[in-house]
C-alpha positions in Angstrom: -0.1 0.1 0.0 2.8 2.4 1.1 4.8 1.6 -2.2 1.7 2.0 -4.5 0.7 5.4 -3.0 3.7 7.5 -4.4 3.3 6.1 -7.9 -0.3 7.1 -7.7 0.4 10.6 -6.5 3.1 11.1 -9.3 0.8 9.7 -12.0 -2.1 12.1 -10.7 0.4 15.1 -10.8 1.4 14.3 -14.4 -2.3 14.0 -15.5 -2.8 17.5 -13.7 -0.1 19.1 -15.7 -1.2 17.7 -19.0 -4.7 19.0 -18.2 -3.7 22.6 -17.6 -1.0 22.7 -20.4 -1.9 25.0 -23.3 -3.3 23.3 -26.5 -0.7 25.4 -28.5 2.1 25.9 -26.1 4.4 27.3 -28.9 1.8 29.9 -29.9 2.2 28.7 -33.4 -0.5 30.3 -35.8 -3.3 27.8 -36.6 -3.4 26.6 -40.2 -6.5 28.0 -42.0 -7.6 24.6 -42.9 -8.1 23.8 -39.3 -10.1 26.9 -38.3 -13.7 26.3 -38.2 -16.6 28.7 -37.6 -19.8 27.4 -36.2 -22.9 28.9 -38.1 -25.3 30.2 -35.5 -23.1 32.8 -33.7 -21.4 30.4 -31.2 -17.9 30.9 -32.3 -15.7 33.3 -30.8 -15.1 36.4 -33.2 -11.4 36.4 -31.9 -10.8 33.2 -33.7 -11.1 35.3 -37.0 -7.6 36.2 -36.4 -6.5 32.7 -37.3 -8.5 32.5 -40.7 -6.9 33.7 -43.8 -9.8 33.3 -46.3 -7.6 31.3 -48.7 -9.2 28.5 -50.7 -8.2 25.1 -49.4 -7.8 23.0 -52.4 -7.4 19.9 -50.4 -10.9 19.8 -49.2 -13.2 17.3 -51.1 -15.9 16.3 -48.8 -18.8 18.3 -47.3 -21.5 17.2 -45.0 -25.0 18.9 -44.3 -27.7 17.6 -42.1 -25.5 14.6 -41.5 -25.4 13.6 -45.0 -22.6 14.1 -47.4 -23.4 16.7 -50.1 -22.0 17.2 -53.6 -18.8 19.4 -53.2 -18.5 21.8 -56.4 -15.0 21.8 -57.9 -15.3 25.3 -59.4 -15.5 27.4 -56.2 -12.0 28.7 -56.8 -12.5 29.9 -60.4 -12.0 33.5 -61.5 -14.7 35.8 -60.1 -16.2 39.1 -61.4 -14.9 42.6 -61.2 -15.3 44.3 -57.7 -17.3 47.5 -56.9 -15.6 49.2 -54.1 -16.7 51.2 -51.0 -20.0 51.6 -49.0 -21.0 54.6 -51.2 -21.7 54.5 -54.9 -20.4 56.9 -57.5 -23.4 59.2 -56.9 -22.8 59.4 -53.2 -25.6 56.8 -52.3 -25.2 54.6 -49.4 -25.1 50.8 -50.2 -26.9 48.9 -47.7 -28.3 45.5 -47.3 -31.9 44.5 -46.1 -32.8 41.0 -45.2 -36.7 40.3 -45.0 -37.2 37.2 -43.0 -40.8 36.9 -43.7 -40.2 37.0 -47.3 -36.9 35.1 -47.3 -35.6 37.8 -49.4 -32.5 39.9 -49.6 -32.4 43.4 -51.2 -29.2 45.4 -51.9 -29.9 49.1 -52.0 -28.1 52.1 -53.4 -29.8 54.7 -51.2 -33.5 54.0 -52.1 -32.8 52.3 -55.3 -32.7 48.4 -55.6 -29.3 47.1 -56.8 -30.0 43.4 -56.4 -32.8 41.4 -55.1 -33.0 37.6 -54.7 -34.3 34.8 -52.2 -32.2 33.6 -49.3 -32.4 31.0 -46.6 -32.2 32.3 -43.1 -32.2 30.2 -39.8 -34.2 27.1 -39.4 -32.3 25.2 -36.6 -31.5 28.7 -34.9 -33.0 32.0 -35.5 -31.3 34.6 -37.6 -30.6 37.8 -35.4 -32.7 40.7 -36.3 -31.7 44.3 -36.0 -29.2 46.8 -37.6 -25.5 45.8 -38.0 -22.5 46.4 -40.0 -20.4 44.1 -41.8 -17.2 43.6 -39.7 -15.1 41.2 -41.7 -15.1 39.3 -45.0 -13.6 36.1 -46.1 -13.4 34.6 -49.6 -13.4 31.2 -48.2 -14.0 29.9 -44.8 -15.0 26.6 -43.2 -18.1 26.0 -41.1 -18.7 23.1 -38.8 -21.2 22.4 -36.2 -24.7 20.9 -35.3 -25.2 17.6 -33.5 -24.9 14.2 -35.3 -27.3 12.7 -32.9 -29.9 15.4 -33.8 -29.1 14.8 -37.5 -28.2 18.5 -38.1 -24.4 18.0 -38.2 -22.5 19.9 -40.9 -18.9 20.3 -41.8 -18.6 22.7 -44.9 -15.3 23.6 -46.3 -14.6 26.6 -48.4 -17.9 28.3 -47.6 -17.7 31.2 -50.4 -18.0 34.9 -50.0 -18.7 35.2 -46.2 -19.5 38.6 -44.6 -19.8 38.5 -40.9 -22.1 41.1 -39.4 -22.8 39.9 -35.8 -20.7 37.4 -33.8 -20.5 34.2 -35.8 -23.5 35.2 -38.0 -22.8 35.9 -41.6 -24.2 36.3 -45.2 -22.5 33.9 -47.5 -23.0 31.6 -50.5 -24.2 27.9 -50.1 -23.5 25.2 -52.3 -25.0 22.5 -50.3 -28.6 23.2 -51.0 -30.7 25.0 -53.7 -33.9 25.6 -51.6 -33.5 29.5 -51.4 -36.7 31.2 -50.2 -37.2 28.8 -47.3 -35.2 28.8 -44.0 -32.4 26.2 -44.1 -29.5 27.5 -42.0 -28.2 27.4 -38.4 -28.8 31.3 -38.3 -26.7 32.6 -41.1 -28.1 34.0 -44.3 -27.5 31.5 -47.2 -27.3 32.9 -50.7 -27.2 31.5 -54.2 -23.5 31.3 -55.3 -23.6 34.0 -58.1 -25.6 36.5 -56.2 -23.4 35.9 -53.0 -20.3 36.6 -54.9 -21.7 39.9 -56.5 -22.9 41.2 -53.2 -19.5 40.3 -51.6 -17.6 42.4 -54.2 -20.1 45.2 -54.0 -20.6 45.6 -50.2 -18.1 47.2 -47.7 -15.6 46.7 -46.5 -13.8 46.9 -49.8 -11.6 43.9 -50.7 -8.8 44.1 -53.2 -8.5 41.2 -55.9 -5.2 40.2 -54.3 -6.8 39.8 -50.9 -8.4 36.8 -49.3 -10.0 38.6 -46.3 -10.6 42.0 -44.8 -11.7 43.6 -41.8 -13.6 46.8 -41.4 -11.8 49.9 -40.3 -12.7 53.6 -39.9 -11.2 54.4 -43.4 -12.8 51.1 -44.8 -16.2 50.6 -43.2 -18.7 47.8 -43.4 -22.0 48.1 -45.1 -25.0 48.4 -42.8 -27.4 45.4 -42.7 -30.8 45.6 -41.6 -32.5 42.1 -40.7 -36.3 42.2 -39.9 
């Protein structure tokens, strides 16, 4: 008994040290392929500092509602020309309205419609309502979450043209379904791919062609987003 006790104490001490050791003791930046953002606003916005927005070519599998979905191979193809800034050439504010009752997004130049199309808002978790501003944009980002037991697990690499407006909630393209006009998401605003990219390039903060991500600043503000 007395010979076993010291070994037990040593083993317990080693386990304690392992439990309090940092996950990343060298503070090495996390590779963007390993950074995931949980749709539904539960991710820590500080985690955005580890994401690059770069397309991850090694990703070939995607899962939605606990089922594998078709993964498009042309997500990284050349995109359209950007339209910079939160104000157009006539000095009109460029802002975004999301009507949850209509499941419709409208992009406005002042009081003139620039784009309008169906979207899919929160089904599993509600999309937040109110007035926000886009605080960061990523050309590609991975979203992962849900519960396999509940059947709503998802792991979606290279989610295109994501614009975060509140915590982990964003407006982004969706390649895993084509049921726009009906709630489908975990809280984010899903868009058809072509419209998502056009809105991404149009809305502020502006992003240059050689950039894969951008964060809003006083000199490069994010467009206003009104969700109701």
